[in-house]
Structure formats: structure tokens, C-alpha cells
KOLZAGU-356488 format. One record per residue: residue number from 1; x, y, z of N, C-alpha, C in turn. Coordinates in pm, whole numbers, plus 50000, padded with zeros to 5 digits. Layout:
<nodes>
   num    n.px    n.py    n.pz   ca.px   ca.py   ca.pz    c.px    c.py    c.pz
   NUM       X       Y       Z       X       Y       Z       X       Y       Z
...
</nodes>
This chain:
<nodes>
   num    n.px    n.py    n.pz   ca.px   ca.py   ca.pz    c.px    c.py    c.pz
     1   40643   69498   29787   40518   69409   29733   40475   69330   29867
     2   40370   69320   29904   40306   69239   30010   40340   69099   30021
     3   40332   69028   30110   40355   68879   30143   40257   68833   30030
     4   40074   68857   30034   39978   68810   29974   40018   68841   29812
     5   40069   68967   29782   40093   68985   29620   40190   68880   29589
     6   40301   68891   29639   40429   68791   29627   40357   68640   29607
     7   40291   68603   29702   40229   68460   29693   40165   68445   29566
     8   40078   68552   29523   39989   68511   29416   40077   68497   29288
     9   40191   68603   29273   40277   68618   29183   40337   68503   29147
    10   40390   68425   29247   40483   68304   29258   40361   68173   29225
    11   40251   68175   29248   40137   68079   29208   40120   68074   29084
    12   40080   68193   29029   40072   68223   28886   40188   68180   28784
    13   40305   68235   28837   40421   68174   28762   40452   68054   28756
    14   40417   67965   28894   40430   67849   28878   40321   67772   28801
    15   40202   67789   28776   40116   67731   28691   40123   67741   28566
    16   40181   67888   28536   40223   67887   28401   40326   67814   28349
    17   40427   67797   28422   40547   67724   28398   40518   67576   28373
    18   40448   67533   28455   40400   67364   28462   40318   67359   28333
    19   40197   67457   28294   40139   67429   28140   40215   67435   28035
    20   40323   67463   28056   40408   67519   27912   40529   67390   27915
    21   40548   67314   28025   40634   67234   28022   40597   67068   28093
    22   40530   67011   28006   40490   66884   28059   40402   66803   27944
    23   40359   66680   27980   40296   66600   27915   40201   66544   27994
    24   40055   66549   27945   39958   66484   28008   39848   66389   27942
    25   39851   66312   27976   39715   66192   27926   39630   66176   28020
    26   39590   66288   28114   39502   66264   28220   39381   66228   28185
    27   39315   66086   28242   39177   66045   28232   39162   66008   28087
    28   39247   65966   28009   39213   65942   27882   39191   65783   27878
    29   39159   65708   27990   39129   65562   27999   39217   65492   27903
    30   39332   65506   27872   39413   65405   27786   39437   65258   27849
    31   39451   65202   27786   39509   65067   27838   39634   65040   27780
    32   39740   65049   27862   39886   65065   27781   39949   64926   27839
    33   39942   64832   27741   40010   64715   27783   40141   64689   27729
    34   40149   64722   27623   40254   64655   27552   40345   64809   27518
    35   40495   64799   27440   40537   64919   27423   40495   64992   27301
    36   40420   64905   27192   40358   64963   27121   40226   65073   27149
    37   40157   65004   27262   40063   65073   27324   40076   65206   27367
    38   40228   65222   27433   40266   65328   27492   40341   65433   27407
    39   40326   65397   27251   40398   65489   27180   40365   65627   27182
    40   40233   65662   27183   40183   65813   27195   40262   65879   27306
    41   40257   65826   27436   40327   65843   27556   40475   65903   27512
    42   40530   65761   27467   40664   65821   27436   40705   65923   27358
    43   40641   65914   27232   40675   66048   27128   40650   66178   27219
    44   40564   66159   27277   40497   66333   27339   40610   66350   27447
    45   40688   66237   27513   40783   66284   27590   40908   66308   27522
    46   40929   66241   27397   41054   66290   27336   41050   66414   27269
    47   40943   66468   27245   40896   66584   27154   40903   66714   27258
    48   40873   66651   27403   40903   66771   27498   41033   66833   27537
    49   41090   66926   27491   41246   66954   27528   41271   66988   27685
    50   41171   67039   27744   41191   67047   27887   41082   66981   27960
    51   41066   66862   28002   40980   66802   28078   40991   66781   28197
    52   40888   66875   28254   40915   66898   28404   40791   66808   28490
    53   40667   66762   28401   40591   66697   28459   40519   66571   28359
    54   40492   66489   28392   40416   66380   28337   40299   66314   28413
    55   40161   66350   28338   40058   66312   28437   39995   66186   28361
    56   39989   66072   28399   39914   65941   28357   39821   65888   28439
    57   39752   65989   28520   39628   65951   28596   39535   65922   28524
    58   39431   65827   28555   39326   65769   28484   39351   65688   28357
    59   39463   65604   28346   39484   65544   28243   39563   65402   28336
    60   39572   65296   28265   39617   65161   28316   39730   65138   28252
    61   39844   65101   28333   39969   65079   28278   40039   64949   28299
    62   40064   64873   28215   40135   64756   28232   40282   64744   28228
    63   40351   64642   28243   40509   64638   28266   40581   64679   28140
    64   40530   64641   28018   40592   64667   27912   40598   64812   27861
    65   40467   64855   27906   40441   64998   27870   40531   65079   27947
    66   40538   65040   28075   40603   65134   28169   40767   65101   28146
    67   40812   65002   28087   40940   65019   28061   40980   65097   27949
    68   40870   65123   27841   40889   65220   27735   40896   65361   27795
    69   40805   65367   27871   40799   65534   27920   40911   65558   27991
    70   40955   65473   28078   41087   65469   28168   41208   65521   28076
    71   41223   65458   27965   41318   65449   27898   41330   65621   27844
    72   41221   65646   27801   41189   65780   27733   41212   65914   27861
    73   41203   65856   27983   41224   65970   28081   41371   65995   28144
    74   41471   65891   28094   41587   65881   28105   41671   65988   28025
    75   41623   66072   27939   41681   66178   27863   41639   66323   27964
    76   41543   66316   28046   41505   66449   28096   41551   66465   28248
    77   41645   66519   28276   41716   66544   28409   41627   66662   28494
    78   41565   66742   28395   41480   66865   28443   41331   66809   28524
    79   41324   66692   28503   41178   66624   28547   41185   66655   28702
    80   41049   66698   28727   41020   66705   28880   40893   66671   28953
    81   40789   66661   28827   40659   66607   28906   40591   66471   28825
    82   40618   66390   28898   40539   66260   28856   40378   66252   28900
    83   40299   66265   28837   40155   66253   28870   40081   66136   28793
    84   40114   66041   28890   40076   65901   28841   39988   65827   28960
    85   39855   65918   28976   39758   65841   29048   39652   65788   28974
    86   39591   65693   29014   39503   65603   28943   39526   65549   28817
    87   39641   65448   28833   39718   65426   28720   39743   65268   28697
    88   39687   65198   28820   39698   65050   28775   39576   64975   28780
    89   39467   65036   28754   39328   64956   28738   39319   64868   28697
    90   39296   64754   28734   39281   64620   28650   39400   64526   28630
    91   39498   64592   28702   39644   64516   28686   39658   64392   28790
    92   39734   64307   28754   39778   64204   28863   39864   64249   28966
    93   39851   64226   29078   39937   64231   29187   40097   64236   29138
    94   40131   64113   29077   40254   64108   29030   40311   64213   28930
    95   40212   64272   28856   40265   64363   28738   40307   64490   28829
    96   40237   64532   28931   40243   64672   28963   40398   64706   29012
    97   40461   64609   29113   40576   64661   29149   40704   64662   29048
    98   40675   64582   28932   40759   64582   28822   40750   64706   28743
    99   40621   64741   28723   40598   64883   28655   40660   64980   28737
   100   40650   64996   28863   40687   65105   28919   40858   65091   28939
   101   40920   64984   28931   41067   64971   28930   41129   65046   28824
   102   41063   64989   28708   41105   65076   28562   41082   65201   28579
   103   40958   65269   28604   40959   65412   28615   41052   65476   28710
   104   41089   65436   28839   41157   65461   28900   41310   65477   28868
   105   41348   65384   28811   41472   65351   28739   41514   65471   28650
   106   41388   65512   28567   41390   65575   28437   41425   65741   28514
   107   41358   65756   28621   41399   65884   28668   41539   65898   28773
   108   41580   65787   28826   41724   65789   28887   41817   65772   28781
   109   41815   65740   28671   41918   65747   28551   41898   65866   28484
   110   41796   65939   28492   41792   66079   28436   41858   66175   28553
   111   41853   66146   28652   41925   66210   28729   41828   66323   28796
   112   41695   66298   28775   41599   66402   28822   41592   66426   28998
   113   41541   66509   29012   41520   66564   29133   41374   66582   29158
   114   41293   66474   29208   41150   66553   29228   41110   66616   29335
   115   41018   66704   29277   40948   66802   29381   40824   66731   29419
   116   40753   66667   29342   40597   66591   29392   40588   66454   29301
   117   40557   66350   29421   40521   66208   29352   40375   66171   29416
   118   40304   66168   29329   40155   66135   29376   40113   65999   29311
   119   40105   65913   29395   40071   65788   29360   39939   65757   29419
   120   39871   65836   29456   39741   65815   29500   39628   65769   29437
   121   39537   65687   29497   39425   65619   29440   39466   65494   29380
   122   39599   65439   29412   39652   65323   29333   39619   65177   29418
   123   39608   65220   29545   39579   65077   29637   39649   64970   29614
   124   39793   64969   29590   39865   64874   29548   39929   64794   29659
   125   39897   64812   29788   39916   64742   29886   40048   64709   29922
   126   40119   64631   30020   40227   64625   30061   40329   64577   29958
   127   40272   64477   29855   40379   64453   29732   40401   64569   29668
   128   40327   64642   29629   40357   64780   29558   40456   64851   29606
   129   40482   64851   29756   40585   64906   29813   40717   64879   29776
   130   40741   64747   29720   40877   64691   29706   40915   64759   29558
   131   40829   64788   29460   40857   64846   29355   40908   65026   29381
   132   40882   65080   29477   40889   65206   29532   41044   65226   29597
   133   41069   65118   29644   41185   65117   29751   41307   65175   29699
   134   41369   65158   29574   41476   65193   29505   41461   65352   29503
   135   41342   65381   29447   41322   65533   29419   41309   65608   29534
   136   41270   65584   29621   41242   65660   29744   41406   65678   29820
   137   41467   65547   29787   41610   65602   29849   41718   65656   29805
   138   41675   65685   29671   41768   65748   29572   41785   65900   29590
   139   41884   65946   29515   41881   66097   29526   41777   66181   29444
   140   41710   66096   29372   41591   66165   29307   41461   66222   29381
   141   41474   66171   29495   41387   66211   29613   41433   66299   29747
   142   41551   66305   29704   41618   66435   29838   41546   66563   29828
   143   41475   66592   29711   41405   66736   29742   41230   66699   29726
   144   41225   66605   29767   41066   66564   29771   40994   66658   29872
   145   40907   66740   29863   40843   66814   29943   40723   66762   29957
   146   40629   66722   29838   40495   66673   29859   40471   66518   29858
   147   40484   66454   29966   40415   66322   29978   40291   66274   29960
   148   40262   66212   29894   40127   66183   29820   40056   66098   29940
   149   39928   66065   29915   39844   65955   29966   39899   65815   29948
   150   39994   65796   29887   40031   65663   29846   40059   65536   29999
   151   40146   65618   30065   40165   65526   30193   40022   65507   30273
   152   39934   65613   30262   39822   65569   30313   39757   65475   30256
   153   39733   65478   30137   39649   65390   30043   39690   65227   30060
   154   39822   65235   30072   39902   65117   30108   39860   65049   30252
   155   39870   65135   30346   39818   65093   30508   39674   65053   30487
   156   39590   65130   30413   39428   65103   30399   39393   64976   30355
   157   39473   64952   30242   39434   64832   30158   39530   64710   30215
   158   39596   64729   30282   39665   64614   30364   39562   64569   30491
   159   39516   64698   30543   39472   64666   30666   39323   64608   30630
   160   39267   64631   30507   39143   64536   30492   39177   64410   30435
   161   39283   64378   30393   39316   64250   30376   39380   64156   30484
   162   39347   64227   30618   39374   64189   30722   39531   64137   30770
   163   39640   64211   30706   39768   64216   30734   39809   64358   30737
   164   39800   64427   30842   39816   64584   30829   39956   64593   30827
   165   39966   64733   30762   40149   64749   30728   40190   64826   30864
   166   40298   64741   30884   40328   64812   31042   40487   64875   30995
   167   40480   64991   30977   40598   65063   30954   40655   65083   31105
   168   40799   65036   31107   40852   65026   31202   40985   65136   31224
   169   41046   65153   31146   41186   65244   31105   41157   65361   30985
   170   41169   65458   30996   41183   65570   30919   41294   65656   30922
   171   41364   65644   30816   41511   65733   30838   41502   65815   30693
   172   41519   65958   30713   41540   66043   30616   41630   66140   30637
   173   41743   66109   30666   41848   66216   30703   41865   66312   30589
   174   41893   66447   30613   41925   66543   30513   41855   66541   30376
   175   41727   66516   30376   41655   66507   30266   41567   66638   30242
   176   41567   66742   30312   41506   66865   30290   41373   66851   30284
   177   41306   66759   30355   41135   66743   30377   41069   66868   30420
   178   41118   66937   30485   41049   67074   30537   40935   67055   30580
   179   40872   67167   30621   40712   67120   30695   40627   67067   30596
   180   40585   67085   30473   40503   67029   30407   40556   66894   30384
   181   40686   66829   30378   40667   66703   30357   40661   66613   30478
   182   40699   66691   30620   40688   66618   30724   40522   66613   30784
   183   40454   66726   30752   40305   66691   30774   40251   66584   30691
   184   40279   66588   30566   40223   66462   30479   40298   66331   30558
   185   40406   66327   30601   40455   66196   30685   40372   66172   30796
   186   40357   66303   30872   40290   66274   30991   40137   66211   31005
   187   40083   66226   30862   39934   66151   30845   39943   65991   30853
   188   40070   65943   30782   40099   65831   30777   40126   65764   30925
   189   40210   65848   30994   40266   65789   31125   40130   65784   31213
   190   40043   65871   31194   39931   65855   31312   39847   65726   31240
   191   39818   65696   31149   39771   65574   31084   39812   65428   31158
   192   39946   65429   31117   40026   65312   31153   40040   65280   31257
   193   40081   65378   31373   40081   65362   31516   40193   65242   31568
   194   40282   65208   31471   40379   65112   31502   40517   65147   31496
   195   40563   65274   31502   40686   65313   31481   40786   65289   31625
   196   40917   65255   31579   40996   65220   31697   41108   65311   31666
   197   41154   65353   31540   41278   65445   31519   41223   65532   31423
   198   41259   65671   31436   41253   65788   31352   41368   65873   31360
   199   41437   65884   31241   41545   65948   31221   41544   66067   31104
   200   41501   66193   31147   41480   66282   31029   41565   66408   31068
   201   41690   66394   31078   41803   66514   31094   41827   66607   30977
   202   41828   66743   31016   41850   66815   30896   41775   66848   30781
   203   41648   66884   30804   41524   66859   30707   41476   66994   30694
   204   41525   67118   30766   41459   67233   30754   41339   67227   30798
   205   41304   67155   30896   41159   67157   30977   41133   67284   31071
   206   41026   67333   31094   41029   67433   31173   40864   67383   31264
   207   40819   67504   31342   40724   67451   31427   40625   67405   31384
   208   40549   67433   31250   40448   67357   31202   40459   67230   31187
   209   40583   67174   31104   40619   67063   31084   40650   66982   31187
   210   40717   67028   31295   40746   66969   31425   40618   66918   31503
   211   40554   67009   31501   40398   67009   31591   40333   66878   31539
   212   40316   66892   31395   40259   66782   31341   40305   66643   31381
   213   40433   66660   31347   40508   66498   31396   40494   66453   31545
   214   40491   66558   31621   40469   66509   31785   40342   66484   31789
   215   40239   66510   31717   40100   66465   31738   40098   66325   31688
   216   40192   66295   31562   40175   66161   31530   40266   66081   31622
   217   40373   66126   31675   40452   66026   31786   40386   66006   31890
   218   40292   66083   31959   40208   66064   32043   40126   65911   32043
   219   40101   65897   31921   40020   65786   31886   40090   65659   31870
   220   40233   65654   31855   40323   65548   31852   40410   65540   31988
   221   40334   65479   32082   40396   65421   32218   40540   65365   32208
   222   40535   65281   32089   40661   65186   32093   40797   65256   32036
   223   40783   65377   32038   40882   65455   31989   41008   65453   32060
   224   41135   65386   32021   41251   65367   32103   41362   65482   32073
   225   41366   65531   31936   41464   65614   31897   41418   65730   31823
   226   41440   65851   31853   41403   65974   31774   41477   66075   31766
   227   41530   66098   31652   41644   66186   31625   41588   66269   31535
   228   41561   66414   31566   41541   66533   31498   41626   66627   31505
   229   41753   66596   31517   41862   66683   31542   41877   66779   31423
   230   41905   66911   31434   41932   66998   31352   41839   67050   31281
   231   41702   67044   31351   41578   67130   31268   41552   67238   31378
   232   41435   67317   31353   41420   67427   31414   41304   67425   31519
   233   41324   67390   31667   41214   67405   31741   41156   67514   31772
   234   41220   67604   31862   41154   67718   31950   41054   67679   32035
   235   40990   67764   32062   40910   67725   32222   40786   67642   32156
   236   40701   67697   32045   40584   67634   32024   40620   67502   31980
   237   40721   67429   31915   40793   67297   31902   40790   67243   32009
   238   40855   67298   32111   40898   67231   32229   40786   67216   32302
   239   40685   67289   32322   40568   67255   32363   40482   67138   32318
   240   40486   67134   32194   40424   67020   32118   40523   66884   32143
   241   40657   66905   32153   40737   66784   32198   40696   66735   32339
   242   40707   66827   32430   40672   66800   32561   40501   66739   32593
   243   40425   66789   32522   40322   66688   32533   40297   66557   32457
   244   40403   66552   32402   40405   66404   32313   40480   66303   32438
   245   40588   66347   32480   40692   66294   32536   40589   66188   32657
   246   40526   66235   32749   40463   66145   32840   40413   65999   32759
   247   40369   66010   32642   40311   65886   32585   40438   65784   32522
   248   40567   65863   32532   40643   65779   32489   40760   65708   32611
   249   40696   65640   32666   40761   65579   32801   40862   65445   32750
   250   40876   65440   32603   40967   65341   32559   41108   65408   32493
   251   41095   65544   32513   41226   65609   32451   41366   65540   32510
   252   41445   65515   32406   41557   65487   32476   41683   65577   32441
   253   41661   65661   32293   41753   65754   32232   41685   65877   32197
   254   41717   65962   32262   41643   66090   32232   41751   66209   32166
   255   41733   66240   32040   41846   66357   32006   41772   66463   31947
   256   41779   66581   32015   41731   66725   31992   41833   66814   31978
   257   41949   66770   31958   42065   66868   31950   42033   66962   31816
   258   42102   67084   31843   42123   67174   31754   41960   67210   31695
   259   41864   67236   31794   41752   67256   31746   41706   67383   31780
   260   41781   67506   31868   41756   67621   31892   41633   67613   32018
   261   41635   67510   32103   41532   67506   32209   41535   67604   32296
   262   41655   67652   32333   41670   67760   32429   41648   67723   32579
   263   41638   67790   32662   41607   67765   32791   41465   67751   32800
   264   41387   67827   32753   41239   67779   32753   41188   67654   32708
   265   41245   67612   32589   41246   67464   32535   41303   67372   32648
   266   41414   67406   32703   41478   67282   32774   41382   67284   32895
   267   41340   67396   32959   41258   67374   33064   41151   67273   33047
   268   41084   67303   32944   40965   67234   32880   40988   67086   32879
   269   41102   67044   32796   41132   66933   32792   41165   66838   32938
   270   41248   66938   33023   41295   66871   33138   41158   66840   33231
   271   41059   66911   33248   40933   66879   33312   40859   66776   33263
   272   40856   66723   33110   40831   66626   33039   40894   66493   33073
   273   41004   66514   33094   41081   66382   33120   41115   66334   33252
   274   41072   66457   33372   41105   66422   33527   41054   66296   33548
   275   40936   66269   33535   40840   66129   33581   40825   66057   33472
   276   40907   65908   33502   40914   65809   33403   40996   65795   33310
   277   41027   65736   33198   41126   65746   33087   41224   65688   33146
   278   41199   65583   33253   41315   65513   33292   41389   65440   33210
   279   41371   65425   33090   41449   65329   33002   41558   65419   32918
   280   41540   65566   32927   41647   65628   32847   41776   65614   32887
   281   41836   65590   32739   41991   65570   32768   42072   65670   32707
   282   42050   65736   32587   42126   65868   32549   42038   65973   32530
   283   42067   66081   32568   42002   66216   32558   42090   66317   32484
   284   42060   66364   32348   42157   66458   32297   42071   66574   32305
   285   42110   66689   32357   42067   66830   32345   42156   66956   32385
   286   42263   66938   32291   42407   67008   32256   42347   67116   32169
   287   42420   67239   32187   42416   67338   32082   42285   67393   32069
   288   42205   67438   32197   42084   67460   32207   42065   67604   32229
   289   42168   67648   32299   42154   67805   32343   42064   67819   32463
   290   42111   67692   32574   42043   67674   32678   42127   67739   32801
   291   42079   67818   32892   42137   67866   32999   42155   67796   33114
   292   42222   67821   33229   42251   67740   33353   42090   67682   33387
   293   41989   67785   33405   41879   67735   33461   41836   67617   33374
   294   41822   67609   33240   41788   67484   33157   41858   67392   33198
   295   42010   67391   33198   42092   67277   33210   42053   67215   33333
   296   42045   67302   33444   42007   67216   33564   41892   67154   33596
   297   41790   67218   33535   41644   67160   33518   41685   66994   33450
   298   41766   67008   33345   41744   66888   33243   41834   66785   33352
   299   41934   66825   33402   42014   66736   33496   41916   66681   33592
   300   41847   66745   33671   41768   66700   33784   41652   66614   33691
   301   41616   66627   33575   41516   66527   33532   41589   66403   33486
   302   41702   66387   33480   41768   66253   33450   41768   66171   33572
   303   41744   66222   33694   41762   66145   33807   41711   66001   33826
   304   41602   65959   33776   41552   65851   33789   41582   65748   33673
   305   41689   65813   33566   41707   65740   33439   41860   65649   33477
   306   41833   65551   33560   41913   65444   33585   41998   65369   33467
   307   41961   65395   33358   42029   65325   33252   42101   65429   33191
   308   42092   65556   33202   42160   65674   33138   42320   65638   33112
   309   42323   65635   32984   42477   65636   32957   42565   65727   32884
   310   42463   65826   32823   42527   65935   32773   42417   66053   32755
   311   42489   66193   32811   42404   66284   32808   42474   66431   32746
   312   42413   66471   32631   42531   66550   32551   42440   66674   32573
   313   42540   66775   32629   42491   66902   32685   42600   67011   32629
   314   42692   66988   32551   42813   67082   32498   42748   67191   32414
   315   42813   67299   32411   42792   67389   32335   42666   67476   32356
   316   42640   67491   32478   42508   67571   32522   42569   67698   32580
   317   42505   67744   32685   42562   67889   32739   42533   67865   32888
   318   42589   67753   32964   42574   67762   33106   42667   67846   33180
   319   42776   67868   33143   42865   67958   33185   42938   67896   33311
   320   43038   67920   33375   43136   67869   33448   43054   67818   33591
   321   42979   67892   33643   42881   67873   33753   42794   67769   33714
   322   42711   67783   33588   42599   67676   33560   42675   67530   33530
   323   42805   67524   33491   42869   67406   33479   42877   67358   33584
   324   42926   67425   33692   42961   67361   33833   42825   67296   33877
   325   42707   67382   33887   42597   67301   33949   42558   67201   33872
   326   42572   67197   33737   42533   67089   33640   42602   66962   33685
   327   42736   66993   33711   42829   66873   33739   42797   66824   33856
   328   42776   66911   33964   42742   66859   34104   42605   66788   34095
   329   42506   66839   34007   42374   66786   34042   42397   66602   33993
   330   42465   66608   33859   42498   66484   33833   42567   66379   33886
   331   42663   66457   33970   42753   66366   34059   42684   66312   34208
   332   42568   66396   34232   42481   66345   34334   42407   66237   34296
   333   42350   66221   34181   42273   66117   34113   42380   66003   34069
   334   42497   66021   34087   42600   65894   34026   42580   65867   33884
   335   42564   65990   33816   42535   65995   33662   42637   66084   33603
   336   42743   66128   33656   42855   66210   33605   42907   66136   33499
   337   42932   66030   33505   43020   65973   33383   42935   65962   33271
   338   42819   65981   33288   42731   65979   33171   42737   66134   33076
   339   42768   66213   33127   42798   66365   33101   42876   66375   32994
   340   42850   66423   32874   42931   66440   32758   43037   66550   32760
   341   43124   66598   32683   43218   66706   32708   43120   66819   32668
   342   43169   66928   32764   43090   67053   32769   43167   67161   32678
   343   43281   67107   32605   43360   67201   32523   43262   67275   32441
   344   43283   67397   32423   43202   67493   32306   43089   67551   32418
   345   43068   67545   32536   42983   67597   32613   43043   67730   32652
   346   42938   67842   32608   42997   67984   32616   42970   68031   32755
   347   43072   68119   32812   43083   68182   32953   42957   68305   32939
   348   42846   68234   32924   42716   68360   32919   42618   68272   32995
   349   42604   68363   33106   42463   68307   33214   42337   68405   33188
   350   42322   68447   33081   42237   68556   33043   42218   68497   32892
   351   42040   68506   32882   41997   68475   32744   41874   68569   32708
   352   41877   68612   32603   41747   68685   32573   41671   68598   32476
   353   41568   68555   32531   41439   68456   32475   41350   68553   32428
   354   41344   68686   32440   41211   68792   32412   41239   68805   32281
   355   41324   68773   32188   41321   68762   32047   41269   68662   31969
   356   41222   68550   32068   41159   68411   31995   41035   68445   31919
   357   40955   68528   31993   40826   68530   31894   40854   68620   31780
   358   40899   68702   31789   40953   68803   31655   41014   68691   31551
   359   41124   68610   31621   41179   68513   31505   41095   68405   31432
   360   41002   68346   31551   40896   68274   31484   40829   68314   31389
   361   40791   68451   31405   40694   68510   31304   40772   68520   31167
   362   40902   68589   31180   40986   68596   31049   41000   68456   31003
   363   41017   68333   31078   41028   68196   31040   40917   68156   30935
   364   40793   68192   31032   40665   68127   30950   40626   68228   30820
   365   40672   68345   30813   40625   68407   30713   40752   68422   30607
   366   40856   68368   30648   40976   68388   30555   41024   68245   30502
   367   40941   68135   30546   40987   68008   30506   41006   67965   30381
   368   40922   68048   30307   40949   68026   30145   41108   68086   30125
   369   41138   68160   30188   41278   68247   30146   41373   68121   30190
   370   41350   68073   30293   41440   67974   30359   41459   67838   30253
   371   41327   67806   30245   41335   67719   30136   41413   67702   30005
   372   41404   67822   29943   41458   67880   29807   41610   67870   29819
   373   41650   67937   29941   41819   67929   29981   41851   67781   29966
   374   41795   67694   30070   41847   67563   30097   41829   67495   29963
   375   41746   67530   29861   41713   67426   29763   41845   67479   29660
   376   41909   67583   29667   42057   67571   29611   42147   67494   29664
   377   42174   67435   29757   42257   67365   29794   42314   67249   29706
   378   42445   67223   29716   42484   67119   29634   42425   66982   29672
   379   42355   66902   29616   42288   66771   29699   42410   66683   29656
   380   42501   66678   29588   42637   66614   29585   42692   66572   29701
   381   42651   66671   29795   42742   66690   29934   42677   66600   30037
   382   42543   66548   30010   42432   66503   30099   42472   66333   30082
   383   42541   66283   30178   42564   66158   30162   42457   66058   30209
   384   42361   66116   30306   42260   66007   30356   42137   66007   30246
   385   42061   65910   30241   41956   65892   30175   41832   65832   30253
   386   41718   65843   30197   41589   65807   30262   41604   65667   30282
   387   41557   65610   30385   41540   65468   30388   41430   65415   30487
   388   41358   65337   30445   41217   65290   30476   41239   65119   30530
   389   41184   65104   30614   41182   64956   30657   41050   64946   30688
   390   40975   64821   30637   40839   64782   30646   40860   64652   30734
   391   40768   64613   30826   40749   64478   30894   40599   64452   30897
   392   40568   64364   30809   40411   64321   30850   40390   64216   30965
   393   40283   64228   31012   40241   64205   31140   40245   64043   31124
   394   40254   63952   31036   40265   63836   31032   40400   63775   31010
   395   40504   63882   31061   40626   63828   31102   40728   63847   30942
   396   40652   63862   30860   40706   63838   30737   40781   63983   30707
   397   40934   63990   30685   40979   64136   30688   41032   64157   30562
   398   41035   64278   30515   41095   64326   30422   41203   64455   30438
   399   41316   64461   30414   41385   64554   30464   41433   64637   30330
   400   41420   64774   30341   41448   64871   30216   41538   64947   30270
   401   41687   64950   30224   41785   65034   30267   41880   65112   30141
</nodes>
């Protein structure tokens, strides 16, 4: 069966599955204030044995109604898709975060794992984000692949109010965001332009996702910490990163370890880092299958980094001779003390990068297979959660951990 045929079958099966397993009150124009007002929604939820989605778009939801609906959601571990766009028309600003807190708590107590959260067209502004904090950092969002327009709406409405949302820190370790998720995030990052720290390790991100992120990073010149450890770069993504780096002169910490950069990627990064980046203190590029040529280029690129404290290059493929050249170069630059342990380095001075193009083609055409395999991992082993930290430009700060 061809990829096209398979994609079509998967699409049809998904649409059929959704149609059979959910509750929709879409565009009913219901004004749900009290628990009694929400009775029809609650009854429909309770009658649905396998509730995989709830569509409440086009209605308006108050605090007590949200509380009742959230209670009903607690019984549905299988819940996956929260379609809650355009749901707070006419509501007071104080109502919205409370309603969101109840709904989020219901999903968390249910032990649900969201694949889609759509809160677009709500324009709830910075105050609404408070109601989302607990949900976004919970295991419920570990498998969140589709990030909606919600944060963009939040930014736009806060900007119109003269107090632009200034997102400074974003952490989402081991959340399986994958290309789809980070491309949605990149749209937000481009808009805010205020990022200082981004930590997104182990998220199954490939060329398309990393390229989108790099384009966004280039518009965030205050970025100080960037950690994309254990995602998959290859040459295309390395090119995108190399293009972004000249705009990131405030970088202090760069972690691209275990990203399959290989020698081509290392050479691209070395060229991008050679001039400027004088503030760099930590660079992690271990376990990237980099040969001696790439290692030496990286060492030379560190020459003007007077504050360099840590250079991690272990687990590559420098070989005995390559290690000697690397050490000599760093010693000449008085930076040898920054070099981390080279244990795990293979005595192999040869590298076959010719299979990169084929591997990238397989990666792009087979990304669905990768996602399916990863989705079977036991999420109870994943200790890290999403973390969002928002700071408004008027210096009033709210931290979400």
C-alpha cells in the first residue's frame, strides 16, 4: 500500500473514530451559568461510555457550569481532544481563569492524555493564562501534539491592552511535542520575541520542527539558554541553526548534545560560532557522531570565547589522532580546562555521511511510524513536566512551575 493510500485510510479511520466517541454542543449559543444550566452537557458526558472529545465551541461558560462539567470529565481517562474555542463570550475576566482551572483539574484527575487542546478565539488575555498553568504543566499535556491559537490570542489581546505578554522562559522536557507541536510553538515564539531560555530536550523533533524553531529563535535576540538535547538535527536542521546563531549573540548556554549533527553539522555550527558569541560559557555537543575534522573546527571556533567554562564533546568519533589535535588546539587557546571528559569517543577517524539524505527522506516519510512507536512509551517514567514562565513588561511577574 502506498504512503498516500495509507494516509487516506488513517485519516478516514480517525474521522470515523472521533464521530463515534464524543459529545458536541458546537455553536448552540448556550449561556451556561449554573450547574443546572450545564445539566444537558453533563448528562451527555455521563452517557458517553468512551468520551474522546468534547466540543463546547460557540457557547459561553460560567464558573459553576464549568465546575459541573469538570466533575463529569473526571470519569473519562480516555479523553483526548478538548475543543473549547470561543467559549467565554461576555464573561468577566475574573470568571475565565476559574472556569479554566476547574476544567483543567477535571482532566488531570481523570488521568487523561490530551492530543489536542483548542482554546482559540477566546482572547482571555494574560489573566486567562493563570487558569491554564496547572493543566499545561501536568501529565495530561505530555502527549499534546496540537497547540492551538490560544497563546497567540493571549499575546495579541495583551498587546492591544498596552501590556504585551513577554514570554521569557519555556521548558518542555520529554513531552513528545514532535514537529507538529513545536511548529505551533514557533508561531508564538516569533510573535513575542522576548525569549531568554528555551529547554525542549527529548521531544522527537526532526528537520521541519527544528527549522521552524530556529526561524523563531532568530527573532529572539535575548536568548541566553538554548537546550535541544536529544532531538534529531541532521544537515538540514543544522543549516537552519547556523543561520539563526548570528542573531543570538547573548547565548551563554548551548546544548545540542545527542542530536545526530555529524561532521557536516559540526562544521556548519563551527562557522556560525567563530565570530562573536563572546558570552558563551557552556557548549554541549557530545554524542553527535562528529569526526576529527568537525571536532577541530569546533575547538577553533571557541578561540574568542574567553568566558568558556565547559565544552562537552565526549561520545563522538575523533579517534586517537583527532583527540590529540583537539587537545592541542584548546591548550593553545588556554581553554583546555573547559574540555569535558572524552570518554565514549570512538577510535574511528572515518565517517560515512553519504547516507544522510536517504536517512532524512526516511525520517520525513516515516515520521508517523516514529510517533506511533514513541506514543507507546510508559509516560510514568517521564519525570519532567511542561513549565511556562510569563513576565509582563510592567515588571509584574507570575511564575508557573
